[in-house]
C-alpha angles and dihedrals in degrees: 000000000000128000121210135195110204089344093305115116115250110225117215090224094052097064105135117221090357084280099154145028129204121214125182126183121190119206131180095268104012148034126220120196129181131194105201114197120200102182126014130196134182090267089061092065120116147076113320116196138167134201146142144180109314092358125120106240123235132192143185133184119231119206121188116198129170094338093312126103132213130190121209117193 
């Protein structure tokens, strides 16, 4: 499973400030992946998506405004 920010892959080793964690669980007929964000800043805004070989992709847009964050599916 790969996570993307604005269609650019997010590397596990490139997490600034330890600001996020990726978790992926593989089941017999499905895969569940989470991108858990601990601190968000304006520079973290954008379209987050995940996908992989044989996996239906999903995406969400993150908006950061005045120290608050909103997610739009």
